[in-house]
Each structure stands twice: as structure tokens, then as C-alpha cells.
C-alpha positions as CSV (number, residue, x, y, z in Angstrom):
1,S,-5.0,-8.9,28.0
2,R,-3.3,-10.6,25.0
3,K,-2.1,-8.3,22.3
4,M,-3.6,-8.4,18.8
5,I,-0.4,-7.2,17.2
6,D,3.0,-8.9,16.9
7,L,5.6,-6.6,15.5
8,A,8.3,-9.2,14.8
9,Y,7.8,-9.4,11.1
10,L,7.5,-5.5,10.7
11,N,10.8,-5.3,12.7
12,D,12.4,-7.9,10.4
13,I,11.4,-6.3,7.1
14,T,12.3,-2.7,8.2
15,D,15.5,-4.1,9.8
16,G,14.5,-2.0,12.8
17,D,14.6,1.3,10.8
18,V,12.4,3.6,12.8
19,A,11.4,6.1,9.9
20,T,10.3,3.1,7.7
21,K,8.4,1.4,10.4
22,R,6.6,4.8,11.2
23,Q,5.8,5.0,7.5
24,L,4.5,1.5,7.2
25,I,2.4,1.9,10.3
26,E,0.9,5.2,9.1
27,L,0.1,3.6,5.5
28,F,-1.5,0.8,7.3
29,F,-3.9,3.2,9.1
30,M,-5.0,4.7,5.7
31,Q,-5.4,1.3,4.1
32,A,-7.4,0.0,7.0
33,D,-9.8,2.9,6.6
34,E,-10.1,2.4,2.9
35,I,-10.7,-1.5,3.4
36,K,-13.5,-0.7,6.0
37,Q,-15.1,1.4,3.3
38,R,-14.6,-1.2,0.5
39,F,-16.1,-4.0,2.8
40,I,-19.1,-2.0,3.7
41,V,-19.9,-1.0,0.1
42,A,-19.2,-4.5,-1.3
43,E,-21.4,-6.1,1.2
44,L,-24.2,-3.7,0.7
45,S,-24.1,-4.2,-3.1
46,D,-23.4,-7.9,-2.6
47,D,-20.3,-7.7,-4.8
48,V,-18.6,-11.0,-4.1
49,D,-15.6,-10.2,-6.5
50,E,-15.0,-7.0,-4.5
51,I,-15.3,-8.9,-1.1
52,S,-12.6,-11.2,-2.3
53,R,-10.2,-8.4,-3.6
54,T,-10.7,-6.4,-0.3
55,A,-10.2,-9.6,1.7
56,H,-6.9,-10.1,-0.1
57,I,-5.8,-6.6,0.7
58,A,-6.9,-6.9,4.3
59,K,-5.0,-10.2,4.7
60,S,-1.8,-8.8,3.3
61,T,-1.9,-5.6,5.2
62,T,-2.7,-7.2,8.7
63,R,-0.1,-9.9,8.0
64,V,2.6,-7.2,7.8
65,M,1.5,-5.8,11.1
66,G,1.4,-9.2,12.8
67,I,-2.4,-8.9,13.4
68,N,-2.6,-12.6,12.8
69,D,-6.2,-13.4,14.1
70,I,-7.5,-10.9,11.6
71,A,-5.3,-12.1,8.8
72,D,-6.3,-15.6,9.2
73,K,-10.0,-14.6,9.0
74,M,-9.2,-12.6,5.9
75,E,-7.5,-15.5,4.3
76,R,-10.5,-17.6,4.8
77,L,-12.7,-15.0,3.4
78,Q,-10.6,-14.5,0.3
79,R,-10.5,-18.3,-0.2
80,I,-14.1,-18.8,0.1
81,S,-15.3,-15.7,-1.7
82,E,-13.0,-16.4,-4.7
83,K,-14.7,-19.7,-5.1
84,K,-18.2,-18.2,-4.3
85,E,-18.4,-20.9,-1.5
86,T,-20.4,-20.6,1.8
87,P,-21.7,-17.1,1.3
88,D,-23.3,-17.3,4.6
89,E,-20.0,-17.0,6.2
90,Y,-19.1,-13.6,4.5
91,P,-21.0,-11.2,6.9
92,A,-19.4,-12.7,10.1
93,L,-15.9,-12.5,8.6
94,I,-16.3,-8.8,7.4
95,K,-17.8,-8.1,10.8
96,Y,-14.7,-9.6,12.4
97,Y,-12.5,-7.3,10.6
98,L,-14.7,-4.2,11.2
99,D,-15.1,-5.1,14.9
100,N,-11.5,-5.8,15.7
101,I,-9.5,-3.5,13.4
102,P,-10.0,-0.7,15.9
103,T,-8.3,-2.4,18.7
104,A,-5.3,-3.4,16.6
105,I,-5.1,0.4,15.4
106,E,-5.1,1.5,19.0
107,E,-2.3,-0.9,19.7
108,L,-0.3,0.2,16.8
109,K,-0.8,3.8,17.7
110,A,0.7,3.0,21.2
111,E,3.7,1.4,19.3
112,L,4.1,4.4,17.2
113,A,4.1,6.7,20.3
114,K,6.9,4.7,21.8
115,L,9.2,5.1,18.6
116,P,12.1,7.4,19.1
């Protein structure tokens, strides 16, 4: 099955430095956890500004890890929620993050285990 992550960009920005790579991956896990909580709360409270802010963070963090499917969806969510457009799309885009981020995290954990 096709992998969700592509670590080319991460390898590029860390210049292959293992300690930095490990640090950024572990930071990503914490951020992903926070993003999940923020999305859930923002959606429940119908806070479009918070959805937009969270989508921005979700986009940036997933992009660094090369999780481009999710990053693209988060970019769309950020764009439409900033303009308060097509709110009927927000739930599905948020759900895409929540449903798919665990798989990406599993793949990253496998990569982490391979690091020297």
C-alpha cells in the first residue's frame, strides 16, 4: 500500500541530522494531538476562526512531514474557512484529518524506530 508520508522534505531541512529529525518527528506527534483536540472543540463550538487557525497549523505541520494528502485538504480548509465559504465542507475536511492522521503517525513511528 502507498505510504502517506514522504520524508524527502524533512531530510532536506534537517540535512540528514538524526537528532534533529527525531526531535521534529516527536514534536509533530505532540502537535498532532493538540490539533485533534482543537479541531474537535472548534467544530463543537462552531468556531470558524479557530477552525481556520487550526487548519493552518495542521497544514504546516503535515507539509513538513511530507503528509501531502492531509496537507492539501488542510490548505483547502484554511482557505475556505478564512473566507467563511462553503461551511458544509468543514466537517468532512476535519474528519479527513482525524481519520487519517493516526496512519501517518504509525508510519512516522516506524521511521523513528529505524533511525540510528
